[in-house]
N, C-alpha and C positions, 0 to 999 in steps of 0.2 A: 084692123090695125090696133096695136096695143097703145095705151095712153102714154104720154111723156112723163118722165120723172118730174114731180112737182116741187117747187120751192116751199119753204116753211117759214113761219114767223119765228124769228130768233129768240125773243124773250120767253115764249112758251116752251120752246125746246130746251132752253137753258134751265128753266125751273124743273122740267122733267128729269134732266140729267142730274140735278142736285138731289131730287127725290130718289132716283135710282142708286146713286152713290151712297146716300145715307142708309138705305135699306140693305145695300149689298155689303158695305164695309162694317157697319155696326150691327148690334143685336143684343140679345140678353147677356151674352158674355163677350161683348165686343172688345173690351179692353184686354189686350193680350201681352202687356208689358211684363216680362218675367220678374222685374223688381217687385211689382205689386202682388204677383202670384207666388213668389218663392216661399213666403210664410205659410201659404196653404199647403205647400208640399210637405212641410213638417207635420201638419195636422193629418194629411192623408197617410203619411208614414206611420202614424200611431193608429189610425182607424183600421188600416189594412195590414197590420203587422201579423195577424193570424191567417191571412190569405195565402194562397199559393204564391211562389216567387214571381211567376209570370204575371199575376194579377197585381201584385204589390209593387212591382218595379216598372221599367220603362214601357212594357207592352200596355199596361193599364192606362198610363198617362197618354200614350199615343192614341189609344182608343178614344179617350175623352177629347183630345184635341181634334181628332178626325171627325168625331161626332159634332163638335162645335162648328167646324168649317162646313160640314155637311148641312147643318141646320141653317147657317147663314146663306149658303147657296140655294137651298130649297126655298127659303123665304124670299130671296131676291128673284127667283125664276118667275113666279106669277106676277110680280110687280113689273118686271121688264116686258113680259108678254102683254099685260094689261095696258101699259103705256104705248106699246106698238099698236094695239087695237084702237086706242083713242086717237093716235096720230093718223091712222088710216081714215077714221071717220071724219076728222077735221079736214083732211085733204080733199075728200070727196064732197064736202059740204053737206053731209048727211046728219050732222048733229041735230037732234031734235026731230028728225023726219022719221017716217015709218020705215019698216024693214024693206018693204017692196020698193019704195022710192030710193032707198039707199042702194040696193043691189042694181036697180035700173041705171042710176047715175054713175055708179062706180065702174061699171064695165066688168068684163070677164076676169081680168087680172085681179082687180080689187076683191071680187067675189071669192075667187079661189084663195087669195092671200088671207082674207078675213076669216073664211071658214077654217082654214088651216090654223090660224092663230087661236080661234075659239076652241078648236079641238086640243091644241097644245096647252091652252090655259087650263082646260079641264084636267089634262094629264099632270100639269104642274101642281094644281091644287091637291090632286090625289096623292102625289109624291110628298107634298108638304105634310099632309095629314098622316100618311103612313110613316114618315120619318119621325113623328112625335111619339109613336107607340111601338113600332117594330124595332128590335135591336139592330144596331149597325152591322153586326156580323151576318145577319140574315137578310138585310135589305140594303141596297146601294144603287144609286142612279148615276152611272158614269158620265162624265162630261162629253164623251164622244157622241152620245145621243144628241146633246145640244148642238154639237157641230154639224151633225147630219141634218137636224132640223133647220139650222141656219142656212145650210146650202140649199135646201128645198125652198126656204122662204125668200132668198135672194132671187131665185128664179121666178117667183110668183109676184113679189111686191112691186108696185109702181112708185113707192115712196122711199127715198133714202133715209129720212128721219125715222120712219117706222123700223127700218132695218137697223139703224144705229143702236136703238135700245136693246134689241135682241143680240146684236153683235157684241156690244160692250159687256153685256152679262155673260155671254159665252166665253169671252176672253178672260173675264175674272174667274169664272168657274174652272177654266183650264189651268190658269195660273195658280189658283188656290188649292186645287184638289188633284191635279195630275200627278200620277206616280206617288200617291199618298203613302203607300206601303213602304216606299223606299226612303221616306223622310224620317230620319231618326236623329240626325245630328245637324248642327249648324252648317258644317262644311258641305253637306249633301244638297243644300238648297242652291238652285242655279244662280250663278253670278253674272252671266252674260244675258242681258235682257233681250237683245236682238235675236239670238240663236235659241232662246227658250221656246217651249211649245207654244206659249201664249204669244210670243213675238212672231213666230211663224204663222200662227193663225191670223194675227193682225195684218201681216203682209199679204197673205192669201185672200183675206176678205177685202182688202183695198183693191187688189187686182180684179176681184170679182165685181166690185162696184163699178170700176172703169169699163170692164167688158160689158156689164149689164147696161150701162149708160149708152154705149155705142150700139148695142143690140136693139135698144128701144128707139133709136133715132129713126124717123120716118123714111129718110132717103139718104143715099150715100153722099150727095153734094152737101146736104145739111150737116151731115157728120163731119165731112171734110172742113166745112166752114167753122163748125164749133171747135174743131181741133186746132185750127190755125188762127182764129180770131179771139175776141173777148171771151166767147164761150169756152174756148180751150183753156184760157187762164183760170176761168171759174172752176172748171172740173179738175184742173191740176191742184187748185186750192182745196177742193173737196177731197181729193184723194190724199193729199198731205195731211189734212185735218183728220180724216178717218184713220190713217195709219198712226199719227201721233196720239190721238185719243185712245186707240187700242193699246199703244205702248204704255201710256199713263195708267190705264186700268190694269194692265198686266203687271206693272210695277207694284201697284197696290196689292194685287193677289199674291205676288211673290213675297212681299214683305209680311203679309199675313201668314204665309206658309213658313217663312223663315222665323217669325216670332213664335209660331207653334213648335218648330224644331228646337229653338232655344229654350223654350219652357220645358220641353221634354228632357233636354240634356240637363238643365238645372235641377229638375226634379229627380232625375236619375242620380246625379252627383250628391245632392243633399240626402238622398235615401241611403247613401253609403256611410254617412257620418252618423253612427249609432253607438250608444253607450255600451250595449251588450256585445258589440264587436271589439271594443277596446280602442284606445287611442292609436296604437301602432297599426292595427289592421285597417281602421277607418282611413287614416292618412295614406296608407299604401294603396288602397283601392282608389281613392280620389286622385292621387298622383298618376297612377297607371291610366286612369280614364282620361286625364288631361293630356298625357303623352300621346294617347291614341287620337284624341280630338284634334290636336294641333300638329300631328305627324312629326313629332320630335323624338330625339333619342331617349331622353328621360326628363322627368320633372323633379324639382327639389323644393322642399319646405324647410326653411331655416327660422328658428325662433330663439330670440335672445332672452335669457332669464337673468335679470340683473341681481336677483336675490342670492343666487348661488354662483353668479359670475361665470356662467357657462353658455355655450351655444349648442342647441340641439338641432340636428339636421336629419331629415328623412329623404330618401331618394328612391324612385321607382321608375322602371322602364315600361314599355308598352306591354310586355309579357308579364302577366300577373304572377306566373309561376316563379319568376326570377325575383327572389326576395333579397333586398339589401338592408341589413339591420340598421337601425338608427344609430347615429354617432353623437358622442358628447365631446365637444371641442372647447378649448380655451377661447376667451374673448379675443385673443390675438389673431385668430383666424377669421374673425367676423368680416374683415374686409373682402374676403373672397365671396361671401354670400350676401352681405348687406352693402354691396358696392353702391356708390353714389348716394345722393341725398334721399332719405326714405320718404320725403314728401313728394317725390316724383316717380312716375311710371316710365320706364325707359326700355329701349330695345337697341341692341347692337347686332349688326350683321357683318359677316366677314372679318372676324377678329384676327384671323391669320394674316390678312393683308391690309388694304386700306379700310379703315373703320367707317362704316355707314350706319348712322343711328338716328333715332328720333325719340321724342318723349314729350310729356307735358306734366303740369302740376296735377296731383291726384284730386284735390278738392276743387280748384278753380278751373281746371282744364286749360290753363294758359300754356301754349306750346313753348318748348325750349328752343332758343335760337341756335345754340351750339351744344353738341353732344361730344364730349371728349371720350377718349378710349378708357375703358375700365382699368382698374389696377391689374398688374401682371399676375397677381395671385388668382384672379378669376380664371385666366386661361390655364394656369398650372393646377389649381385645385379641382376645377370642374372639367378640365380638358375640353374647353368650350371653343367652338368656332362661331356660334351665334347664340345670343342670350336675350330672353325677354324677362324683365323683372317687375313685379308688382308688389306693393307693400301690404303686409298683413297688419290688422289692427287688433288691439286688446284694450278694452275699456275706453275706446275712442282714441287711443294713442298708438303710434307705430311700434310694433314689437318684433317684426321680422319680415322676411321676403318669401314669395313663392316665385320660382324660376322655371322657365322652359329652356332647355339646352339643346342646341344642335338640331334645328329643324331641317327637314328634307329639302325645303325651299326657303328663300329669303322671307323673313317675317314681314308682314304688311302692317299698316296702321290699323286696319280693321281687325287684325289678329290681336293687337295690343288692346284695343277697345273691348273686344269680346272677352279676352282673358281678364281684363280689369273688372268687368261685370261679374264674371264667375267668382273671382276672389272676393268681391264685395258681398256676394251672397253667402260665401263659405265662412266669412269672418265670424258671424254670430254662432253657428252650430259648432265650429271648431273651438271657439273660445269656451262654449259651454262644456264640451268634452274635456278640454284642458282643466277647467275649473272643477268638474266632477272628479276627474282623476286626482287633482290636488287635494280635494276634500276627502276622497277615499284614502289617499295616502296618509293624511293627517289622522283620519279615524283609525286606520290600522296602527299607526305609531302610538296613538293614545291608548288603544286597547293593549298593545304590547307593553306599554309602560305600566298600565294597571295590573296586568298579569305578573309583570316583573316585581312590582311592589308587593302584591299579595304573596308571591312565592318567597320573597325576601323576608317579609314580616311574619310569615306563617311557617311553612314547612321547613325553610332553610334555618330559621332561628331554632325551631324545635329540634331539628337534626343536630345542630351544633350543641344544644343543651343535652340531648341524649348522649352524644359522644363524651361530653364532660362527665355526666353521671355514670356512664359505663366504666370510665376510668376509675372513678371513686369506688364503684362496686367491685371492681377487680381487686382492689386493695383490701376491701372489707370482707371479701368472700372467705378469707382464711381466718381473720381475727374475729369477725362477728357474722357468722353465717345467717343467724335469724334476722338480723337487721337488714342484711343484704337481700334476703328473700322478700322482705316486706317492700323494700325500695324497688326491687325488680318487678313486683306486681304493679306498683305505681307507674313504672316505665311502660309496662305493657298496656296499661289503660291510656297513657298519653299517646302511644303509637296508634292504638285503635281510634282515638279521637281525631288525631291528625289524618289518619286514613279516610275517615268519614268526611272531614273537611276537604281533603283533596278530591274525593269522589264527587262532592257537591260542586267544587270549583269546575271540574271537568264537565259536569252536567250543565252548569250555567254557561259554559262556553259553546254549547251546541246551538245551532241556528234556532231562533225562536220566532214563531209566527203568532201574532196577536191581532185579532180583529176587534172592532169597536163593540160588537155584540157579546164578545167573550171576556172583555177586560174585567168587569166587576167580579165575575165568577172566578177568574184566575187570581185576582187579588185576594179574595176571601180564602181560596184554597191555599195560597202561599202563606197567608197569615196564620192559618190553622197549623200547617206544618212547622212554621217558624216558632209558634208557641210550644208545640210538643217537643221540639229539639232544644230550645233555649230556655224555656220557662218564662219568658217575658210576656207580659200582657199587652196585646195589640187591640186597640179600639179603632175600627174602621167606620168612617162617616162618608159614604159614597152617595153620589146623586142617584136617585131612583131610576131615571131614564138613562138609556145607553148613550155613550158619548157620540156626538156627531162630529167625528174627526177622522182624518185618513188613518189607514192601518199603520203607516210608518210612525205617526205621532203616538198612537196607542202602544206600539211596541216600545218606543223610547220611554213613555210614561211608566210602563211596567218595569222596564230595566232599571230606571232611576229609583222606583219604589223598592224593588228587590235589593238593589245595591245599598240603598240607605239603611234598610233594616239589617243587612249583613254588617255594615260598618258599625251600627249601634251595638250589635251583639259582640263584635270583636273589641271595640275601643271605648264605648261610652259608659259601660258599667251601669246601665239603666235598668229599671224594673217595669217601666210603663212607657208605651209608645202610642201616640195618637196620630192617625193618618186621615186626612180629609182630601176629597177629590170632587170637584164640581166644574161646571162650564157655563159661560155666558155666550152672548152672540159672537164674540170675537176671540176669546181665549179659553184655554184649559188651565185650571189651577190645581196644583198638588202641594199639600203642606204635610211635612213630617216633623212631629214634635216629640221630644223625649225628655225624661227627667234625669238624665245621666250627668256625667262630669263636664260635658260641653267641650268646646274647642279650647285651644291655648290662648286665644284672644277674646276680648270682650267688646261687644257692640254689634251694630247692624251694618252689613256691607253688601253692596250690589256686585254684579258680575265684573264690571270694570275695576272696581276697587279691589276685589279679590284677586284679579289677574295682576294688578299693579303691585299689590303687597305679597303676592304669591301665597295666599291663604285659601283655605277651604278644600273640599274634596275634588281633586283634579278630574277624575273620571266622570263624576256627575256634572261638573262644569262643561266638559267636552260634549257629553251626550245632550245637555241642554242647548248648547250652542249649535249642534248639527241640525236641530229642528227650529232654529231661530228663536229660542226661548231666552228667558232671563232668570237667573238664579239669585236669590237673596238669602244670606246666612245671618242668623241672629244667635249669638252665643253669650252665655252667662256662665263662666267657669264655676263648676261645683253645683250648678242648678239646671243644667241641660242646654239643649240647642234646638233651633227650629230652622228647617229648610223650606223655602217657598219657591216654587217653580211656576212661571207663567209662560205658556206656549201659545202663540197665535195660531189659529186654525184657518185663517183666510190668506 
C-alpha cells in the first residue's frame, strides 16, 4: 500500500516559495524594464554598426533576450528540484539520518521519487553549466522536457509540497520560454492568461493532483468520506490553491516574456533612427514600424517649428515601399495634427459616429474625466475614424505629436500606454537627429556664405576690373599700341594669378581628412607652400607631442589655421605671421598673430561680443562654434591682429 499524502509545515513551505520566486524571476540581468535598457540600445547600435544586418538588428537582440531568459530558467531548475528533495526528506523524517534509514522509512514511492529527483538534479546542473559556455544556437533545453518530468514526478511523489516546487518552476519555464522564436513584438505575447500554455499546464497539474490524491486513498469509503466531509473541503482548497499559484507564476513568466518582446521592439525602432540614414528616412522607417506594430492604416509625426512658423509632417503606412513625402504646412493647420492639449495623451475611437475616448495627463498620469470630440479638421485632414495621439518633446517642452490613425480594431488603454512608452524612448534620438540636421544646415549655409564672399571679393571683382580695363585698351589700341601692349601683358598676369587663386579655392573645397598624428606635419607643409606663394614669413610654434583630440577637432583646427593665413594674405598686408598651437588637459589652443593692418575696429572681443557687433571673420567664428570653441579677436589698426581659439576636448 502506498503512503498517504502528507501535510506540511506552512512557514517552511512559504520560505521556500520565496526562495524559488527570487531565483526564478531575478538574475544577473533580472531588470527588464525597457526604459532602463533603451539607452544601451543606442550603444549596441554603435558597437555593431559594422556587423551584418541580421546581427545588428532585431535578430541579435532577440538572441540576447532569449539567452537571458534561458539562463534564468536554467538557474531556477536546480533550485526547484533541490527544494523538492529537501521537502521529501522532511516529510519522511529522514533529515540527519543515514541513507539506509531514509529509504527504509520512506517507502517505495519516496525511494523512486527521490532517486528520480537526484537524477534530474544532476541533469539540471549539467544544463546550467552547459548553458554558460555553449552558444544558444547550438544548445537549448526545451520546457516540454520539464513537463514530461513533472508528469513522471506526480506519479511517484507522495508529497504535494515537493510536487509544488517542481510544478511552479515548470509553469514559469513554459510561460517564459514557450514559442520563444515567435516572440518578436509586444502584440505577439499572449494576453489571455487562462488559455495560454502555462495556464493550461496549471489546470492540467491541478487535475493531476486531485486524481493522484484519490488514487492514493487506501479504500473507497475513505475516499468517499474525504470527498464529502471536511477532507473534501480541504482538498478543494488545495486544488484551488494549486491552480491559482500556477496562474500567478504563469503571469510572472508572461510578463517577463512580454518585457523581453518590448525591449526587442524598442531596440529595433531605436536602431532605425540613425544619422547616416537622414532625418526623412529614419522617420519613415519608424512610422512604418509603428503602423505594423499597432495594426493601423498609417502613423503620422507632426513637429511645430516656431522659428519659421511652419508645421512639418511625415506620414507612413505599413508598406515601407509606399513613400509619402514630408509636408510643410502653415501653422493654421496645426489643429488637425496637434489637436487637444499637448500635455495629455488621448485616444478617440469611432470618430464617424458616437465618439468614445480616453486619456490622461502625460506627466502625472491623472485620467481625464471627459474626452470631447476632436476638431472637425482632424477627420478632414487625416481622414480618420480612430486616432491615438501622444506628445513629442524637444528640450523637455512639447513640440509636436505622434499619431496612429485608423486601427483595424478599437484602440485600448494598453495600446495608448505602450505607444506612450515608445514615443518617450524616441524623443531623445529623434531630437538628436533634428539637431544634427539643423547644425548641418547651418554649416552648409555658412560655407555657402563664405564661398559667396570669396567669389564676390575675389574673382568677381577681378572680372569686373578686367572688363573695364579691356574697354580702355580697346580705345588705346589705335592711338597708343605700345602702351596697350604693355597693359595687355599686365592683364594676362592678373588673369593667371586669379586662375591660380580659383584653383586653390577649388582645392580647398575638397573633403579634408585630418588625423591627430598628421596635424603637425600638415601645418608645416601648408606653411611652406604659403611662404613660397605669398612671400610671407610664417613662424610655427607647435607642441612637440601629437594632439590628443578627436579627428573632427583636428580637422577644424587645420581649416581655421589655413583660412586665417589665407585671410592675412588677401587683406592684412602683413609681412610676418606667428602661429602657436598647444594643448592642456581640457582644451586645444590656437593663436594666429600677424603684423598687418589689422581689422577696422580696435580692442579685444570675445565670441558673443563679435556676434552682437557683427565683427570678425564669420567663417572662422562658425567653424569654432561647431566644435564648441571660443574665438577671441584682438585688433590694433595699423599694427596687426591676433586670433585666439580655445576648443574643449572633453
